[in-house]
C-alpha positions in Angstrom: 0.0 0.0 0.0 1.3 3.4 -0.9 2.1 5.8 1.9 -0.7 8.5 2.2 0.2 12.1 2.7 -1.9 15.2 3.2 -0.3 18.6 2.5 -1.4 21.7 4.3 0.2 24.3 2.0 0.7 27.9 3.0 -1.8 30.1 1.2 -3.3 33.6 1.1 -6.8 34.8 1.7 -7.8 33.5 -1.7 -6.8 29.9 -0.8 -4.2 29.7 -3.5 -0.8 28.2 -2.6 2.1 30.5 -2.3 5.1 30.0 -4.7 7.2 28.6 -2.0 4.6 25.8 -1.4 4.5 25.1 -5.1 8.3 24.7 -5.3 8.9 22.6 -2.2 5.8 20.5 -1.9 3.2 20.6 -4.6 5.4 20.4 -7.6 7.6 17.6 -6.2 4.7 15.4 -5.1 2.8 15.8 -8.4 6.0 15.1 -10.4 6.1 11.7 -12.2 9.2 10.8 -10.3 7.2 10.7 -7.0 3.6 10.6 -8.0 3.3 6.9 -8.3 4.9 6.2 -4.9 2.5 8.1 -2.7 -1.1 8.9 -2.4 -1.2 12.6 -1.9 -4.0 14.9 -1.0 -3.8 18.7 -0.4 -6.0 21.2 1.2 -6.5 24.1 3.5 -7.6 22.0 6.5 -6.9 18.6 8.0 -10.1 16.7 8.9 -8.6 13.7 10.6 -8.5 11.5 7.5 -6.4 8.4 7.7 -2.9 9.1 6.3 0.6 8.3 7.3 1.8 11.9 7.5 0.5 15.5 7.4 3.0 18.0 5.9 2.3 21.5 7.3 3.9 24.3 5.4 5.5 27.4 7.0 2.7 29.6 8.5 -0.1 27.5 6.8 -2.9 30.1 6.7 -3.2 33.9 6.8 -5.2 33.9 10.1 -2.8 31.5 11.9 -2.7 31.7 15.6 -1.3 29.6 18.4 -4.8 28.3 19.1 -5.2 27.1 15.5 -1.7 25.6 15.6 -2.5 23.7 18.7 -5.8 22.5 17.3 -4.4 21.0 14.1 -1.6 19.4 16.0 -4.1 17.8 18.4 -6.1 16.5 15.4 -3.0 15.0 13.9 -2.1 13.3 17.3 -5.6 11.9 17.7 -5.4 10.3 14.3 -2.1 8.7 15.1 -0.5 10.6 12.2 3.1 11.9 11.8 3.5 15.6 11.6 6.1 17.0 9.2 6.8 20.8 9.4 8.3 22.3 6.2 10.2 25.6 6.5 12.5 27.3 4.0 13.4 30.5 5.7 14.6 31.5 9.2 11.5 33.2 10.4 13.0 33.6 13.8 15.7 36.0 12.4 13.7 38.1 9.9 15.4 41.4 9.1 13.5 44.4 10.5 12.9 45.8 7.0 10.5 42.9 6.1 9.4 41.8 9.6 6.6 44.3 10.2 4.0 41.7 9.4 5.6 39.0 11.6 4.0 39.3 15.1 5.0 37.8 18.4 2.2 35.2 17.9 3.7 34.2 14.5 7.0 33.5 16.3 5.2 31.4 18.9 3.5 29.4 16.1 6.8 28.7 14.3 8.5 27.7 17.5 5.5 25.5 18.5 5.5 23.6 15.1 9.3 23.2 15.3 9.0 21.6 18.7 5.9 19.5 18.0 6.8 18.1 14.6 7.9 14.5 14.2 10.2 15.7 11.5 11.2 19.1 10.2 12.1 19.7 6.5 14.4 22.6 5.7 16.2 23.6 2.5 19.7 24.3 3.8 22.2 23.1 6.4 22.2 26.6 7.9 18.5 26.2 8.7 19.1 22.8 10.2 21.8 24.2 12.5 19.5 27.2 13.4 16.6 25.0 14.4 18.6 22.2 16.1 17.7 23.5 19.5 14.0 23.0 18.8 14.0 19.5 17.2 16.5 16.7 16.8 14.9 15.4 13.7 15.6 17.8 10.9 16.1 16.7 7.2 17.7 18.9 4.6 15.7 18.7 1.3 17.4 21.2 -1.1 15.4 23.2 -3.6 14.9 21.8 -7.1 13.1 23.1 -10.1 10.3 21.3 -11.9 11.7 21.0 -15.4 8.1 20.8 -16.8 7.7 24.5 -16.1 10.8 25.8 -17.8 10.9 27.3 -21.2 11.7 24.6 -23.8 15.0 24.1 -25.5 16.9 26.4 -23.1 19.6 23.9 -22.4 20.6 23.5 -26.1 20.6 27.2 -26.8 23.8 28.0 -28.6 23.0 31.4 -30.1 23.6 34.1 -27.5 21.8 37.5 -27.9 23.0 39.4 -31.0 21.7 42.7 -29.8 24.4 45.4 -29.3 22.8 46.2 -25.9 23.4 44.0 -22.8 20.6 43.3 -20.4 21.3 43.0 -16.6 18.4 41.5 -14.8 17.3 41.0 -11.2 14.4 39.0 -9.9 13.2 39.1 -6.3 10.4 39.9 -4.0 9.8 43.3 -2.3 12.0 42.0 0.6 15.1 42.4 -1.5 15.0 46.2 -1.9 17.9 46.6 0.6 20.0 44.0 -1.3 19.5 45.9 -4.5 20.3 49.3 -2.9 23.6 47.8 -1.7 24.9 47.5 -5.3 23.4 50.7 -6.8 26.8 52.4 -6.6 28.2 49.6 -8.7 25.4 49.8 -11.2 25.8 53.5 -11.5 29.5 53.2 -12.1 29.2 50.7 -14.9 26.3 52.7 -16.5 28.4 55.8 -16.5 31.0 54.0 -18.6 28.7 52.0 -20.9 25.3 53.6 -20.6 24.5 53.3 -24.3 25.1 49.5 -24.1 23.2 48.6 -20.9 19.6 47.9 -20.1 18.6 46.9 -16.5 15.4 44.9 -15.9 13.8 44.3 -12.5 11.2 41.7 -11.8 9.2 41.9 -8.5 11.8 44.0 -6.6 12.1 47.7 -6.2 8.7 48.6 -4.8 9.7 51.1 -2.1 9.8 54.8 -3.2 13.3 55.3 -1.9 14.5 52.4 -4.0 12.9 53.8 -7.1 14.4 57.2 -6.4 17.9 55.7 -6.1 17.4 54.1 -9.5 15.8 57.1 -11.1 18.6 58.2 -13.4 19.7 54.6 -14.5 18.4 52.8 -17.6 16.0 50.7 -15.5 12.8 49.0 -16.5 10.6 47.5 -13.8 8.8 44.6 -15.5 5.3 44.3 -14.0 3.9 41.1 -12.7 0.5 41.0 -14.3 -2.2 38.7 -12.8 -1.6 36.0 -15.4 2.1 35.9 -14.3 1.7 35.7 -10.6 0.8 32.0 -10.1 4.1 30.1 -9.8 3.7 27.7 -12.7 2.8 30.5 -15.1 5.5 32.8 -13.7 8.2 30.3 -14.3 7.1 29.6 -17.9 7.1 33.4 -18.5 10.2 34.2 -16.5 12.5 31.6 -18.2 11.7 33.2 -21.6 13.2 36.5 -20.6 16.4 37.5 -22.4 18.9 38.5 -19.8 22.7 38.4 -20.5 23.7 38.9 -16.9 21.5 38.2 -13.8 22.5 39.5 -10.4 21.8 38.2 -6.9 23.1 40.6 -4.3 22.5 39.5 -0.7 23.3 41.4 2.4 25.1 39.4 5.1 23.0 38.6 8.2 21.9 35.6 10.3 18.8 35.5 8.2 20.5 35.5 4.8 23.1 32.9 6.0 20.3 30.4 6.1 18.9 31.1 2.7 19.1 28.7 -0.2 20.5 28.9 -3.8 17.0 29.0 -5.4 18.0 32.2 -7.4 21.0 30.4 -8.8 18.6 27.7 -10.1 16.2 30.3 -11.5 19.0 32.1 -13.3 20.4 28.9 -14.7 17.0 28.0 -16.1 16.8 31.5 -17.7 20.1 31.0 -19.4 21.9 34.0 -18.0 25.3 34.4 -16.5 24.9 35.0 -12.8 26.7 37.2 -10.3 26.1 36.2 -6.7 27.1 37.5 -3.3 29.8 35.3 -1.7 27.6 33.9 1.1 26.7 30.4 2.2 23.5 30.4 0.0 25.6 30.4 -3.1 29.1 29.2 -2.0 27.8 25.6 -1.7 26.7 25.3 -5.3 28.1 28.1 -7.5 31.6 27.3 -8.8 33.3 30.7 -9.2 34.1 31.5 -12.9 32.6 28.2 -13.9 28.9 28.2 -13.2 28.7 31.7 -11.9 30.6 34.6 -10.4 30.9 35.0 -6.6 31.7 38.4 -5.4 32.3 40.2 -2.1 29.7 42.7 -0.9 31.6 45.9 -1.7 30.8 48.4 -4.4 34.3 47.9 -5.9 33.9 44.1 -6.1 30.4 44.3 -7.6 31.6 46.9 -10.1 34.5 44.7 -11.1 32.3 41.6 -11.5 29.8 43.5 -13.6 32.4 45.1 -15.8 34.1 41.7 -16.3 30.9 40.0 -17.5 29.7 42.9 -19.5 32.9 43.0 -21.6 33.6 39.3 -21.8 30.9 37.6 -24.0 32.8 34.3 -24.1 32.8 34.1 -20.3 29.1 35.1 -20.0 28.2 32.3 -22.5 30.4 29.7 -20.7 29.0 30.6 -17.2 25.4 30.4 -18.5 25.9 27.1 -20.3 27.7 25.4 -17.4 25.0 26.6 -14.9 22.3 25.1 -17.1 24.2 21.8 -17.3 24.4 21.8 -13.5 20.7 22.6 -13.2 19.4 19.9 -15.6 21.9 17.3 -14.5 21.5 17.7 -10.7 18.8 20.1 -9.6 15.6 19.4 -11.5 12.9 17.2 -10.0 13.6 14.4 -12.5 16.9 13.9 -10.8 16.3 15.3 -7.3 13.0 13.7 -6.3 15.0 11.1 -4.3 15.6 13.7 -1.6 11.9 13.8 -0.7 11.6 10.1 -0.9 14.6 9.6 1.4 13.3 12.1 4.0 10.0 10.2 4.2 11.6 6.8 4.3 13.9 7.8 7.2 10.9 9.2 9.1 8.8 6.1 8.7 11.6 3.6 9.2 12.8 5.3 12.4 9.4 5.8 13.9 
């Protein structure tokens, strides 16, 4: 009999799963590599149905409270079901610039689930170390992309952009405005030298007025996320068709960012762009400097040097992009990475 799983994915007021839930839970467990091994149901609630495990995602629901957290945990215990808590960010060390929504009760909920779970799934070894004081059973299940969502024939692309202008792109959520502001001096310096050759495109990031003001005199286009592009599967299909030559991933150093994953490296590899990444644990574990990407220190001078190198060296850009795509498709798509989810479940069930 196939193990039965019920996924309580994190969602908004509209009941739709967040992108993080799609990436880490919904896409993997509906992928052909796993779909035949488990009976999986998903929903907004757990009604006590007979399953082997309930996987609860991050903060689960927009109205989450400690009372609701205790209630669902009690329902799981009554049913004799294993509780898996999935978390992909250090919610206990959120930076102040993005933590206004995160209340003391949210913190209590996260700590409660961390302590109560029979198993905790995280995406990085940094998160495992961060949460070790709350639970001794923590499995690292790294991010992987669902290759079914990526633009076709990207891996075999041999013809780089022939336009005389070079596009620098940055994709992120509103929480990354400070990361972008950190490298504005470097962007300004390279634009002063090569303004007629550079376009800068931003997706999702740069929502704060002060960020837009800092970028005002640069050749920047903020690409809007229209309603038909917001849902994760549609977003990835659209995003991986963008034509960026260089993609940037600045990341300020903090306890929070030291637990983050390399998901942006995977996204940029799928896009077919040469990536520049802050030299932090998120990227040091997978990006090979000057081979699959460019790792740089977080100084204006280092970022300027990295940008100027890639903007002027087309052969290097092409080589970085191609090797990053090979890494992605050979190791970090679900067709090859599904074993990580399978192994985490097997270990839980065998050691129960």
